[in-house]
C-alpha positions as CSV (number, residue, x, y, z in Angstrom):
1,M,123.8,-49.9,-28.5
2,S,120.5,-51.4,-27.3
3,K,121.7,-55.0,-27.9
4,L,124.7,-54.3,-25.8
5,E,122.5,-52.9,-23.0
6,S,120.2,-55.9,-23.3
7,R,123.2,-58.2,-22.9
8,I,124.6,-56.3,-20.0
9,S,121.2,-56.4,-18.3
10,A,121.0,-60.1,-18.8
11,I,124.5,-60.6,-17.4
12,F,123.7,-58.6,-14.3
13,I,120.5,-60.5,-13.7
14,M,122.3,-63.8,-14.1
15,L,125.0,-62.7,-11.6
16,A,122.3,-61.7,-9.1
17,A,120.8,-65.2,-9.5
18,L,124.2,-66.8,-9.0
19,V,124.9,-64.8,-5.9
20,Y,121.4,-65.7,-4.5
21,V,122.0,-69.4,-5.2
22,D,125.4,-69.2,-3.6
23,E,123.9,-67.6,-0.5
24,I,121.4,-70.4,-0.2
25,V,124.1,-73.0,-0.6
26,K,126.6,-71.4,1.8
27,E,124.3,-69.9,4.5
28,G,121.1,-72.0,4.1
29,Y,118.8,-69.0,3.6
30,G,118.0,-66.7,0.7
31,F,118.2,-63.1,2.0
32,D,118.8,-61.5,5.3
33,P,118.0,-57.8,5.2
34,L,120.2,-57.2,8.3
35,D,123.3,-58.1,6.3
36,L,122.7,-55.0,4.1
37,F,123.8,-52.9,7.1
38,S,127.0,-54.9,7.8
39,P,130.2,-53.0,7.1
40,S,131.7,-55.9,5.1
41,I,130.7,-57.0,1.6
42,T,128.0,-59.6,1.8
43,H,126.0,-61.7,-0.6
44,E,123.0,-59.5,0.0
45,K,124.8,-56.3,-1.0
46,L,126.1,-58.0,-4.2
47,F,122.7,-59.3,-5.0
48,V,121.0,-55.9,-4.6
49,V,123.7,-54.2,-6.7
50,F,123.6,-56.7,-9.5
51,L,119.8,-56.8,-9.5
52,A,119.6,-53.0,-9.5
53,L,122.0,-52.7,-12.4
54,G,120.3,-55.4,-14.4
55,L,116.9,-53.8,-13.9
56,F,118.3,-50.3,-14.7
57,F,119.8,-51.4,-18.0
58,G,116.6,-53.4,-18.9
59,W,114.4,-50.4,-18.0
60,R,116.6,-48.0,-20.0
61,R,116.4,-50.2,-23.1
62,R,112.7,-50.6,-22.8
63,R,112.3,-46.8,-22.4
64,E,114.4,-46.2,-25.5
65,R,112.3,-48.7,-27.5
66,K,109.0,-47.0,-26.4
67,K,110.4,-43.6,-27.4
68,R,111.5,-44.9,-30.8
69,D,108.2,-46.6,-31.5
70,S,106.2,-43.5,-30.7
71,L,108.1,-41.5,-33.3
C-alpha cells in the first residue's frame, strides 16, 4: 500500500506543478491569493488542493515508515 500512496503523492505534486505552470503561462503570474476567495474554480484553488493532497499522502507514507522502523 505504501508504494501506491507514494505514487499518488507524486502524481498530485506533478499536477500541482502543471497547474502552477499553466497559471504562469495563461495569466502571467504565479499565485494570486485573492483568487482563492473567488466563487468559481481557479488555478489557485486547484493548485492548493493538489499540493495539499500530495503532501498529505507523502506525510502519511513517511509516518508509516517511521512507525514501522521503530518496531
